N, C-alpha and C positions, 0 to 999 in steps of 0.2 A: 645542775650540779655536775661537776666534773667527775670522770671516772677515776678510781683509785688505781694507781699502777700496780701491777703484779709482776714479780720477778719471772723473767723468762727461763725456759730449760736451757741450761748451758752444757754443751757437750764438747769435749776435746777430741777431735778426730784427727788421725794421722795415717799416712802411708797409703799406697795403693796395693792393698794386699792381694786382690784378685780381680780380673775382669772375665766375664763370661759372655759370649756372642752366641745367639741361637737364632738360626735362619727361620724365616717364616716361609716354608716349603712344604709340600706333601709329606716328604720324608725329612724333617728338619735335622740339621747338623748343630752340634753345640761344641764349642771349643773354649777352654779355660786357659787363662795365662796368669802366672804369678810373678812375671818378671817386667811388668810395666813399671816404670819409675815416676812418670808424670802424666796426667791428664789436664788438658785445658779445655774449658767449655766457653765458647762465646755465644751467647744468646743472638739469634737472627731476628732483627726487627726491621718491618717496613713502616716508614713514617709518611703519612699523608700531610702535606704541609698545611699550616694554618692559613684561613682566609681572613683578610682584614679589609674592612671598608674605611679607608682614610680619604677625606675630602679636605683640600686646602690645609693639609698638615695636622688635621684634627681626627683622632680616631673615633668613628661614629659606631662601629660594631665590629665584632670579631668572632670566628668560629675557630675553636682551639684546634691544634693539630692532633691527628689521631695516630697512635702507634699500635701496630699489630704483631704479635709475635708469630713467627712462621717456623721455628725450630731452634736447632743449636748446630754449630760447626764444632766439632770435637776433634781434638788433635792428641794422639796417644804417643808417648815417647817409651821405647823399648830397648834393652841392652841385649836382645836376643833377636834372631830370625826365627819365626814360626811360621812355616809355609801353609799350615792350615789356616792361620789367621789370614794370611795374604790371599789364599784361595776364597774365602768369604768375602773379604774386602773387594777384591777385583775380578774374580772369576779365574778361569784357567783351569788347568789339570795337574794334579799331583800324580806321579807314578810311584809304585811300590814294587818291592821284590815279590817274587812268586809266593812267598807266605803271607803277603800283605801286611808285614810288620814294620819294615824298614823303608823310608822314603828314598827313592833313588833319583828323583828329578821333579821339576815343576815347570810347566809351560803356561805363561800368560795368554791372555787372549791375542789373537792374530791382529796385525796392523791391517786396517781397512775393515775390520768387523765392527759392528754395532756394539758399543759398550752398554751392557745391561748388567749391572751389579745386582746380586740377589739382596732382598730386604731382610733385615734382622733386627733384633732387639739387643741392647747391650746393658748388662748388670755390672756396676762398679762397686767393688767392697772396699771400706776403709775402716780401720780399728777405731773403737771409742774407748779412751784410756781414762783410768781414774788417778787419783792423787799418788797412789802407791806404785804406779807404773804397770797395772794390771789391765788387760783388755777385758772389758765389761760386756761388750757386744760388738756388732759391726753394723756400720750404716750401709745400706745398700741403696744405690741410685740406679733407677732403671730408665734408660732413654728408648723409647719406642720409634719405630719408623725410620731405622738407620740404613744408610747405604754408603758403601766404601768408595774411596777415590783410588785411581791408579797410583801404585806404589813404586817409587824409585829406590834402588838399593845402591849405596856408594860404599866405598872402603878407603881407609887410609893407613899408612905404614904405622906399625906399633901401636894401634888403636883398635880396640873392639869395636865392631860395628854397632852403631846406635841408629835404630830405625825411628822414623817419624811416619805415623799413619794418620791421615785425616778422614774423618767420617761426617757425613751430613745426616742430622736427624730431623725428619719432617714428619711429625706426627700427623695422624688422620684428623679430620674435622671433629671437633669436640674433644679431642684427647689432650691431655696436659704434655708439655715438652719434657717432663721427667716426673717421677715419684720417688719419694724417699720412704723407706721402711728400715726396721731394725730386726736383725736375726742373731741368735746366740752363737752360730758358728758358720763357718765358710762351707760352701757346697763341697761335697765329696766328689773327687775327680779320679778318673782311671788312668 
């Protein structure tokens, strides 16, 4: 007897309301951004090719290909430059004034040094909307085992800088490439 189909839960999500990066260090850093305009996620899959036993043009047996998920490549597009985000993605040092309140500069890792980005998790929040245009909750997608890629900063006359950041997410053995949960409100930020 066939199963009776059940209607799936339909959610309408929109926008990149906030992203939060939290480092996996002894003294974790956490930075939130509300200016991301686009997040693209490309699953990374390794394929072991199929093995076929073909004799004189006739298929006698075959072993199907195997696909193994290894993580995600995530591309963030941002309309602002957030040096604290860049510091997490690629390392380096932010300098501040004597009150430690205003950023006075940033120096990326030195040429010739070993590139060792810090590991972090990333939470991406998008609004779930109803028929009346109300936000009913927020979808939170968490990507574990993230590491940033070196960032290039370009400029163009009469155009505000749009930064593109690349993140490689490689979860630990037995860990999912992402998890989805729902929250009533965005995290508080200072």
